[in-house]
NUVO-732965 format. One record per residue (C-alpha): residue number from 1; residue in three letters; y negated, z, x. Coordinates in nm, 3 decimals. Layout:
<recs>
   num   residu     north        up      east
   NUM      ALA         Y         Z         X
...
</recs>
This chain:
<recs>
   num   residu     north        up      east
     1      MET     0.798    -0.023     0.673
     2      ILE     0.640     0.207     0.429
     3      GLY     0.401     0.549     0.524
     4      GLY     0.681     0.773     0.542
     5      GLU     0.864     0.538     0.800
     6      ALA     0.515     0.496     1.021
     7      TYR     0.474     0.885     0.915
     8      ARG     0.849     0.970     1.107
     9      ALA     0.766     0.714     1.401
    10      LYS     0.417     0.928     1.430
    11      LEU     0.237     0.623     1.366
    12      LEU     0.038     0.817     1.081
    13      THR    -0.048     1.153     1.175
    14      ASP    -0.062     1.476     0.993
    15      ASP    -0.470     1.462     1.072
    16      ALA    -0.470     1.131     0.956
    17      LEU    -0.307     1.174     0.589
    18      ASP    -0.429     1.503     0.553
    19      THR    -0.770     1.369     0.625
    20      ALA    -0.718     1.065     0.392
    21      ILE    -0.601     1.285     0.115
    22      SER    -0.910     1.535     0.128
    23      ALA    -1.145     1.176     0.110
    24      TYR    -0.958     1.060    -0.184
    25      LEU    -0.989     1.382    -0.339
    26      ALA    -1.348     1.441    -0.272
    27      ASP    -1.448     1.090    -0.429
    28      PRO    -1.161     0.867    -0.573
    29      SER    -1.398     0.596    -0.648
    30      LYS    -1.502     0.600    -0.225
    31      PRO    -1.228     0.374    -0.068
    32      VAL    -1.047     0.534     0.167
    33      VAL    -0.838     0.351     0.406
    34      VAL    -0.541     0.476     0.697
    35      GLU    -0.510     0.333     0.947
    36      VAL    -0.102     0.296     1.073
    37      GLY    -0.042     0.128     1.368
    38      LYS    -0.128    -0.233     1.305
    39      GLY    -0.164    -0.213     0.959
    40      ARG    -0.362    -0.039     0.666
    41      LEU    -0.305     0.194     0.344
    42      ASP    -0.525     0.157     0.081
    43      VAL    -0.515     0.504    -0.042
    44      ALA    -0.636     0.481    -0.419
    45      ALA    -0.384     0.146    -0.410
    46      THR    -0.171     0.300    -0.360
    47      VAL    -0.220     0.611    -0.624
    48      LEU    -0.265     0.405    -0.872
    49      ALA     0.064     0.226    -0.806
    50      ASN     0.259     0.523    -0.825
    51      ALA     0.347     0.675    -1.150
    52      TYR     0.440     1.059    -1.075
    53      SER     0.099     1.039    -0.900
    54      THR    -0.156     0.872    -1.142
    55      GLU     0.050     1.106    -1.357
    56      VAL    -0.060     1.432    -1.141
    57      LEU    -0.365     1.319    -1.105
    58      ALA    -0.384     1.303    -1.484
    59      ARG    -0.254     1.592    -1.605
    60      GLU    -0.558     1.863    -1.723
    61      GLY    -0.478     2.148    -1.525
    62      ALA    -0.242     2.015    -1.196
    63      THR    -0.351     2.236    -0.918
    64      GLY    -0.509     2.158    -0.576
    65      PRO    -0.138     2.139    -0.440
    66      GLN    -0.015     1.993    -0.686
    67      GLN    -0.276     1.678    -0.676
    68      ARG    -0.260     1.671    -0.264
    69      ASN     0.108     1.644    -0.295
    70      ALA     0.110     1.345    -0.577
    71      VAL    -0.152     1.195    -0.362
    72      LYS     0.057     1.221    -0.023
    73      THR     0.377     1.153    -0.183
    74      ALA     0.188     0.781    -0.268
    75      VAL     0.071     0.714     0.086
    76      LEU     0.440     0.810     0.215
    77      LEU     0.602     0.598    -0.044
    78      ALA     0.362     0.299    -0.042
    79      PRO     0.417     0.004     0.207
    80      VAL     0.213    -0.024     0.499
    81      GLY     0.048    -0.360     0.472
</recs>
């Protein structure tokens, strides 16, 4: 299962997703893990594994909404383990 499937199945809630994104963006060096049913997602690992998200977050001048969407994209495309 990937994050997007868990989101559609309501195993990953809007609140949990928003909290994880905010925590990651506040300090990317701190571990942020999202519980998804019996699985977990490491937000930093999902961002690093996603080329689009890595590029957006490294881009100078990327807006807050662009950064949030980049992290959200990474989480929704990541496999839940």
